[in-house]
MIDOSE-1310 file (N, C-alpha, C; in nm, 2 decimals, decimal comma, always signed):
residues 189
mggr	-2,58/-0,60/+0,51/-2,55/-0,56/+0,38/-2,58/-0,67/+0,28; -2,54/-0,80/+0,31/-2,55/-0,91/+0,21/-2,70/-0,94/+0,17; -2,79/-0,94/+0,27/-2,93/-0,98/+0,24/-3,02/-0,86/+0,20; -2,97/-0,74/+0,20/-3,05/-0,63/+0,17/-3,07/-0,62/+0,01
srrv	-3,19/-0,60/-0,03/-3,22/-0,59/-0,17/-3,20/-0,45/-0,22; -3,15/-0,44/-0,34/-3,13/-0,31/-0,40/-3,22/-0,30/-0,53; -3,33/-0,23/-0,52/-3,41/-0,22/-0,64/-3,47/-0,08/-0,64; -3,51/-0,04/-0,76/-3,57/+0,09/-0,78/-3,70/+0,10/-0,70
gdpr	-3,72/+0,21/-0,63/-3,84/+0,23/-0,55/-3,82/+0,17/-0,41; -3,70/+0,13/-0,37/-3,68/+0,08/-0,24/-3,73/+0,18/-0,13; -3,81/+0,14/-0,03/-3,87/+0,24/+0,06/-3,76/+0,30/+0,16; -3,64/+0,26/+0,16/-3,54/+0,32/+0,24/-3,50/+0,46/+0,20
lper	-3,53/+0,49/+0,07/-3,52/+0,63/+0,02/-3,66/+0,68/-0,01; -3,68/+0,81/+0,01/-3,81/+0,87/+0,00/-3,86/+0,87/-0,15; -3,99/+0,88/-0,16/-4,05/+0,87/-0,30/-3,99/+0,99/-0,39; -3,97/+1,10/-0,33/-3,92/+1,22/-0,41/-3,78/+1,19/-0,46
fwrk	-3,70/+1,10/-0,40/-3,58/+1,06/-0,46/-3,60/+0,98/-0,59; -3,69/+0,88/-0,57/-3,72/+0,79/-0,69/-3,79/+0,86/-0,81; -3,86/+0,97/-0,78/-3,92/+1,04/-0,89/-3,81/+1,10/-0,98; -3,69/+1,12/-0,93/-3,58/+1,18/-1,01/-3,49/+1,08/-1,08
vavd	-3,53/+0,95/-1,07/-3,45/+0,84/-1,12/-3,52/+0,78/-1,24; -3,44/+0,76/-1,35/-3,49/+0,69/-1,47/-3,39/+0,57/-1,49; -3,45/+0,45/-1,52/-3,37/+0,33/-1,54/-3,34/+0,32/-1,69; -3,21/+0,30/-1,72/-3,16/+0,27/-1,86/-3,16/+0,12/-1,87
aatg	-3,25/+0,07/-1,95/-3,26/-0,08/-1,96/-3,14/-0,14/-2,02; -3,08/-0,07/-2,11/-2,96/-0,12/-2,18/-2,84/-0,14/-2,09; -2,82/-0,05/-2,00/-2,70/-0,06/-1,92/-2,73/-0,10/-1,77; -2,85/-0,08/-1,73/-2,89/-0,11/-1,59/-2,86/+0,01/-1,50
cwlw	-2,82/+0,12/-1,56/-2,79/+0,24/-1,47/-2,92/+0,30/-1,43; -2,92/+0,35/-1,31/-3,03/+0,43/-1,26/-2,99/+0,58/-1,27; -3,03/+0,65/-1,38/-2,98/+0,78/-1,41/-3,06/+0,89/-1,33; -2,98/+0,97/-1,27/-3,03/+1,09/-1,20/-3,08/+1,19/-1,29
gahv	-3,21/+1,23/-1,28/-3,27/+1,32/-1,37/-3,29/+1,46/-1,32; -3,25/+1,49/-1,19/-3,26/+1,62/-1,14/-3,13/+1,70/-1,16; -3,10/+1,79/-1,07/-2,98/+1,88/-1,08/-2,86/+1,80/-1,08; -2,77/+1,83/-1,18/-2,64/+1,77/-1,19/-2,53/+1,88/-1,17
dkhg	-2,43/+1,85/-1,09/-2,32/+1,96/-1,07/-2,23/+1,97/-1,19; -2,13/+2,06/-1,18/-2,05/+2,08/-1,30/-1,96/+1,96/-1,33; -1,94/+1,87/-1,24/-1,86/+1,75/-1,26/-1,94/+1,63/-1,32; -2,08/+1,65/-1,32/-2,16/+1,54/-1,38/-2,23/+1,46/-1,27
ygdy	-2,21/+1,48/-1,15/-2,27/+1,40/-1,04/-2,41/+1,47/-1,00; -2,51/+1,38/-0,97/-2,64/+1,43/-0,93/-2,63/+1,49/-0,79; -2,71/+1,60/-0,77/-2,72/+1,66/-0,64/-2,85/+1,62/-0,58; -2,86/+1,58/-0,46/-2,98/+1,54/-0,39/-2,99/+1,63/-0,26
rsgt	-3,10/+1,70/-0,25/-3,12/+1,78/-0,13/-3,21/+1,71/-0,03; -3,17/+1,70/+0,09/-3,25/+1,63/+0,19/-3,24/+1,70/+0,33; -3,31/+1,66/+0,42/-3,31/+1,72/+0,55/-3,45/+1,75/+0,60; -3,46/+1,84/+0,70/-3,59/+1,87/+0,75/-3,64/+2,00/+0,69
attt	-3,76/+2,05/+0,74/-3,81/+2,18/+0,69/-3,72/+2,30/+0,73; -3,65/+2,29/+0,84/-3,57/+2,40/+0,88/-3,42/+2,39/+0,84; -3,37/+2,27/+0,83/-3,23/+2,25/+0,79/-3,23/+2,15/+0,67; -3,17/+2,20/+0,56/-3,15/+2,11/+0,44/-3,01/+2,11/+0,41
ytrh	-2,96/+2,00/+0,35/-2,83/+2,00/+0,30/-2,83/+1,92/+0,17; -2,73/+1,95/+0,09/-2,71/+1,89/-0,04/-2,60/+1,79/-0,04; -2,62/+1,67/-0,10/-2,51/+1,58/-0,11/-2,53/+1,51/-0,25; -2,42/+1,44/-0,29/-2,43/+1,37/-0,41/-2,54/+1,26/-0,41
ahra	-2,62/+1,25/-0,51/-2,73/+1,15/-0,51/-2,67/+1,00/-0,50; -2,56/+0,98/-0,57/-2,51/+0,84/-0,57/-2,46/+0,80/-0,43; -2,41/+0,90/-0,35/-2,36/+0,87/-0,22/-2,48/+0,85/-0,13; -2,59/+0,92/-0,15/-2,71/+0,91/-0,07/-2,77/+0,77/-0,09
ayve	-2,78/+0,73/-0,22/-2,83/+0,60/-0,25/-2,75/+0,49/-0,19; -2,61/+0,50/-0,20/-2,53/+0,39/-0,15/-2,54/+0,38/+0,00; -2,54/+0,49/+0,07/-2,55/+0,49/+0,22/-2,68/+0,43/+0,26; -2,79/+0,46/+0,20/-2,92/+0,41/+0,24/-2,95/+0,27/+0,20
lvgp	-2,90/+0,23/+0,08/-2,93/+0,09/+0,03/-2,82/-0,01/+0,06; -2,69/+0,03/+0,09/-2,59/-0,06/+0,12/-2,53/-0,05/+0,26; -2,49/+0,07/+0,29/-2,44/+0,10/+0,42/-2,35/+0,22/+0,42; -2,28/+0,25/+0,53/-2,20/+0,37/+0,54/-2,07/+0,35/+0,46
iprg	-2,02/+0,47/+0,41/-1,90/+0,47/+0,34/-1,79/+0,50/+0,44; -1,69/+0,40/+0,46/-1,59/+0,42/+0,56/-1,51/+0,55/+0,54; -1,46/+0,60/+0,65/-1,38/+0,73/+0,64/-1,25/+0,70/+0,56; -1,22/+0,80/+0,47/-1,10/+0,78/+0,39/-1,12/+0,71/+0,26
lvid	-1,24/+0,66/+0,24/-1,27/+0,59/+0,11/-1,38/+0,67/+0,03; -1,38/+0,64/-0,10/-1,47/+0,71/-0,19/-1,55/+0,61/-0,27; -1,65/+0,66/-0,34/-1,74/+0,57/-0,43/-1,68/+0,57/-0,57; -1,66/+0,45/-0,62/-1,61/+0,44/-0,76/-1,73/+0,39/-0,85
hlcr	-1,76/+0,46/-0,95/-1,87/+0,42/-1,04/-1,81/+0,32/-1,14; -1,84/+0,19/-1,12/-1,78/+0,09/-1,21/-1,84/+0,10/-1,35; -1,96/+0,16/-1,36/-2,02/+0,18/-1,50/-1,96/+0,30/-1,57; -1,88/+0,38/-1,50/-1,82/+0,51/-1,55/-1,92/+0,62/-1,58
vrrc	-2,05/+0,60/-1,54/-2,15/+0,70/-1,56/-2,18/+0,77/-1,43; -2,14/+0,90/-1,42/-2,14/+0,98/-1,30/-2,29/+1,00/-1,25; -2,38/+1,01/-1,34/-2,52/+1,03/-1,30/-2,59/+0,91/-1,25; -2,52/+0,79/-1,26/-2,58/+0,66/-1,21/-2,59/+0,66/-1,06
vnps	-2,70/+0,62/-1,00/-2,72/+0,61/-0,86/-2,75/+0,46/-0,82; -2,72/+0,37/-0,91/-2,74/+0,22/-0,88/-2,63/+0,17/-0,80; -2,65/+0,13/-0,67/-2,54/+0,09/-0,58/-2,47/-0,04/-0,63; -2,54/-0,11/-0,72/-2,47/-0,23/-0,78/-2,36/-0,19/-0,87
hmev	-2,37/-0,07/-0,92/-2,26/-0,02/-1,01/-2,16/+0,06/-0,94; -2,15/+0,05/-0,81/-2,06/+0,13/-0,73/-1,98/+0,04/-0,64; -1,86/+0,09/-0,61/-1,77/+0,01/-0,52/-1,70/+0,11/-0,43; -1,68/+0,08/-0,30/-1,60/+0,17/-0,21/-1,46/+0,14/-0,23
vthq	-1,37/+0,24/-0,26/-1,23/+0,22/-0,28/-1,16/+0,34/-0,23; -1,02/+0,33/-0,23/-0,94/+0,44/-0,19/-0,94/+0,55/-0,30; -0,91/+0,67/-0,27/-0,91/+0,78/-0,37/-0,81/+0,74/-0,49; -0,69/+0,69/-0,45/-0,59/+0,65/-0,55/-0,64/+0,54/-0,64
tnil	-0,71/+0,44/-0,59/-0,76/+0,34/-0,68/-0,87/+0,40/-0,77; -0,95/+0,49/-0,72/-1,05/+0,55/-0,80/-0,99/+0,63/-0,92; -0,88/+0,71/-0,89/-0,81/+0,78/-0,99/-0,75/+0,69/-1,09; -0,68/+0,59/-1,05/-0,61/+0,50/-1,14/-0,71/+0,42/-1,23
rgvg	-0,83/+0,40/-1,18/-0,93/+0,33/-1,27/-1,00/+0,42/-1,37; -0,98/+0,55/-1,36/-1,04/+0,65/-1,44/-0,98/+0,65/-1,58; -1,00/+0,76/-1,65/-0,95/+0,79/-1,78/-0,87/+0,92/-1,79; -0,84/+0,97/-1,68/-0,76/+1,10/-1,67/-0,61/+1,08/-1,69
paak	-0,54/+1,19/-1,69/-0,39/+1,18/-1,71/-0,32/+1,08/-1,62; -0,36/+1,08/-1,49/-0,29/+1,00/-1,39/-0,31/+0,85/-1,43; -0,43/+0,81/-1,47/-0,46/+0,67/-1,51/-0,38/+0,64/-1,63; -0,38/+0,73/-1,73/-0,30/+0,70/-1,85/-0,16/+0,68/-1,83
navk	-0,10/+0,77/-1,74/+0,04/+0,76/-1,72/+0,08/+0,64/-1,63; -0,01/+0,59/-1,55/+0,02/+0,48/-1,46/+0,04/+0,35/-1,55; -0,02/+0,34/-1,66/-0,01/+0,22/-1,74/+0,11/+0,23/-1,84; +0,17/+0,34/-1,85/+0,28/+0,36/-1,95/+0,40/+0,28/-1,89
qlcp	+0,47/+0,21/-1,98/+0,59/+0,13/-1,95/+0,71/+0,20/-2,01; +0,70/+0,28/-2,12/+0,81/+0,33/-2,19/+0,80/+0,48/-2,20; +0,91/+0,55/-2,21/+0,91/+0,70/-2,23/+0,88/+0,72/-2,38; +0,86/+0,85/-2,42/+0,83/+0,87/-2,57/+0,94/+0,83/-2,66
rghp	+1,06/+0,81/-2,61/+1,18/+0,77/-2,69/+1,19/+0,62/-2,69; +1,11/+0,54/-2,61/+1,11/+0,40/-2,61/+1,20/+0,34/-2,50; +1,25/+0,42/-2,41/+1,33/+0,37/-2,29/+1,23/+0,32/-2,18; +1,27/+0,23/-2,10/+1,19/+0,18/-1,99/+1,18/+0,29/-1,88
lssr	+1,06/+0,30/-1,82/+1,04/+0,40/-1,71/+1,08/+0,33/-1,58; +1,13/+0,40/-1,48/+1,16/+0,34/-1,35/+1,11/+0,43/-1,25; +1,09/+0,38/-1,13/+1,03/+0,46/-1,02/+1,15/+0,53/-0,95; +1,12/+0,66/-0,92/+1,21/+0,74/-0,84/+1,13/+0,81/-0,74
ganr	+1,11/+0,76/-0,62/+1,02/+0,82/-0,53/+0,87/+0,81/-0,58; +0,80/+0,92/-0,58/+0,66/+0,93/-0,63/+0,66/+0,94/-0,78; +0,77/+0,97/-0,84/+0,77/+0,99/-0,99/+0,82/+0,88/-1,06; +0,77/+0,86/-1,19/+0,83/+0,76/-1,28/+0,91/+0,83/-1,38
vcle	+1,03/+0,80/-1,40/+1,12/+0,87/-1,49/+1,19/+0,78/-1,58; +1,24/+0,83/-1,69/+1,33/+0,75/-1,78/+1,47/+0,79/-1,74; +1,55/+0,70/-1,69/+1,68/+0,73/-1,64/+1,77/+0,76/-1,75; +1,76/+0,70/-1,87/+1,84/+0,73/-1,98/+1,82/+0,87/-2,03
cera	+1,70/+0,91/-2,04/+1,67/+1,05/-2,09/+1,71/+1,15/-1,98; +1,70/+1,12/-1,85/+1,74/+1,21/-1,75/+1,89/+1,23/-1,75; +1,96/+1,12/-1,76/+2,11/+1,13/-1,77/+2,15/+1,22/-1,89; +2,09/+1,20/-2,01/+2,12/+1,27/-2,13/+2,09/+1,42/-2,11
rvar	+1,98/+1,45/-2,04/+1,94/+1,59/-2,01/+2,04/+1,66/-1,92; +2,08/+1,59/-1,82/+2,18/+1,65/-1,73/+2,31/+1,67/-1,80; +2,36/+1,57/-1,88/+2,48/+1,58/-1,95/+2,48/+1,70/-2,05; +2,37/+1,71/-2,12/+2,35/+1,82/-2,22/+2,35/+1,95/-2,15
grri	+2,29/+1,96/-2,03/+2,30/+2,09/-1,96/+2,44/+2,12/-1,92; +2,52/+2,02/-1,87/+2,66/+2,05/-1,83/+2,74/+2,09/-1,95; +2,72/+2,02/-2,07/+2,79/+2,06/-2,19/+2,76/+2,21/-2,23; +2,64/+2,24/-2,22/+2,60/+2,38/-2,26/+2,66/+2,48/-2,16
akai	+2,65/+2,45/-2,03/+2,70/+2,54/-1,93/+2,85/+2,56/-1,95; +2,92/+2,45/-1,98/+3,07/+2,45/-2,00/+3,10/+2,53/-2,12; +3,03/+2,51/-2,23/+3,05/+2,58/-2,36/+3,03/+2,73/-2,34; +2,92/+2,77/-2,27/+2,89/+2,91/-2,26/+2,98/+2,97/-2,15
gfcv	+3,02/+2,89/-2,06/+3,11/+2,94/-1,95/+3,03/+2,98/-1,82; +2,94/+2,90/-1,78/+2,87/+2,92/-1,66/+2,93/+2,85/-1,55; +2,93/+2,91/-1,43/+2,99/+2,85/-1,31/+2,90/+2,74/-1,27; +2,95/+2,62/-1,24/+2,87/+2,50/-1,20/+2,81/+2,52/-1,06
ackk	+2,87/+2,61/-0,98/+2,82/+2,62/-0,84/+2,71/+2,72/-0,83; +2,73/+2,84/-0,89/+2,63/+2,95/-0,87/+2,55/+2,98/-0,99; +2,58/+2,92/-1,11/+2,51/+2,93/-1,23/+2,52/+3,06/-1,30; +2,62/+3,15/-1,25/+2,64/+3,28/-1,31/+2,74/+3,26/-1,42
eaaa	+2,75/+3,36/-1,51/+2,84/+3,35/-1,62/+2,98/+3,37/-1,56; +3,07/+3,28/-1,60/+3,21/+3,28/-1,56/+3,30/+3,31/-1,68; +3,41/+3,36/-1,66/+3,51/+3,39/-1,77/+3,55/+3,25/-1,83; +3,58/+3,25/-1,96/+3,62/+3,12/-2,02/+3,75/+3,07/-1,96
aerr	+3,84/+3,15/-1,92/+3,97/+3,11/-1,87/+3,95/+3,04/-1,74; +3,84/+3,07/-1,66/+3,82/+3,01/-1,53/+3,75/+2,88/-1,54; +3,71/+2,84/-1,66/+3,64/+2,71/-1,69/+3,52/+2,69/-1,62; +3,52/+2,60/-1,52/+3,40/+2,55/-1,45/+3,35/+2,64/-1,34
mcvl	+3,43/+2,72/-1,28/+3,39/+2,80/-1,16/+3,43/+2,95/-1,17; +3,34/+3,03/-1,13/+3,38/+3,17/-1,12/+3,48/+3,19/-1,01; +3,55/+3,30/-1,00/+3,66/+3,33/-0,91/+3,60/+3,32/-0,76; +3,49/+3,38/-0,74/+3,43/+3,38/-0,61/+3,40/+3,24/-0,56
crdr	+3,33/+3,16/-0,64/+3,30/+3,02/-0,60/+3,43/+2,94/-0,58; +3,53/+2,96/-0,67/+3,65/+2,88/-0,66/+3,72/+2,92/-0,53; +3,72/+3,05/-0,49/+3,79/+3,09/-0,37/+3,71/+3,03/-0,25; +3,58/+3,03/-0,25/+3,50/+2,98/-0,14/+3,53/+2,83/-0,13
qray	+3,53/+2,76/-0,24/+3,56/+2,61/-0,24/+3,70/+2,59/-0,18; +3,80/+2,66/-0,22/+3,93/+2,64/-0,16/+3,94/+2,67/-0,02; +3,87/+2,78/+0,03/+3,86/+2,81/+0,17/+3,79/+2,70/+0,25; +3,69/+2,65/+0,20/+3,61/+2,54/+0,26/+3,70/+2,42/+0,28
ikew	+3,77/+2,38/+0,17/+3,86/+2,26/+0,17/+3,97/+2,28/+0,27; +4,03/+2,41/+0,27/+4,14/+2,44/+0,37/+4,09/+2,42/+0,51; +3,97/+2,47/+0,54/+3,91/+2,46/+0,68/+3,88/+2,31/+0,71; +3,83/+2,24/+0,61/+3,80/+2,10/+0,64/+3,92/+2,02/+0,67
rarr	+4,03/+2,04/+0,59/+4,16/+1,97/+0,61/+4,22/+2,01/+0,74; +4,20/+2,14/+0,78/+4,26/+2,18/+0,91/+4,19/+2,11/+1,03; +4,06/+2,09/+1,01/+3,98/+2,02/+1,12/+4,03/+1,87/+1,13; +4,07/+1,82/+1,02/+4,11/+1,68/+1,01/+4,26/+1,66/+1,04
grts	+4,33/+1,77/+1,05/+4,47/+1,77/+1,08/+4,56/+1,77/+0,96; +4,51/+1,81/+0,85/+4,59/+1,82/+0,73/+4,60/+1,97/+0,70; +4,71/+2,01/+0,64/+4,74/+2,15/+0,61/+4,75/+2,18/+0,47; +4,79/+2,10/+0,38/+4,81/+2,13/+0,24/+4,68/+2,12/+0,16
i	+4,67/+2,20/+0,06/+4,56/+2,20/-0,03/+4,58/+2,11/-0,14
């Protein structure tokens, strides 16, 4: 890989590949001029007379001019031009790295340090959340449920006199506590 030259017209790719490439002198990109898929990547058809297959032109160029792409890794366009087939503008990375280097929502959210209200974001599993806003949201929901008279267990409407639990859930809870205490040798509720 180290001593292999990468230049337009390299004989490791067929002439018909190079006829579809135009060099942008300002950026150094080798722009694919043939069919481009709906995502902006060039499509290159290769194979024999009886069997042909289509693959992305940038992947074909990388494999022929640099080497194989390891399983589980993808090509990242460092130049951010999807039509570019210049292997010098590509790097083999994980899918996650490729996504985080991009300009999509995942990349934008990954660099955020504060929630919209200015509180710091913290990691909770795979998600980043604002703990202050989350606590306020849960408390607000409880206040509303209590004011309206919803049962905290089954979320059905409960009579105001019964406060936090409907009769059915309260009876279930008392029966469960009674059984639990009986198993532990206690008898009173």
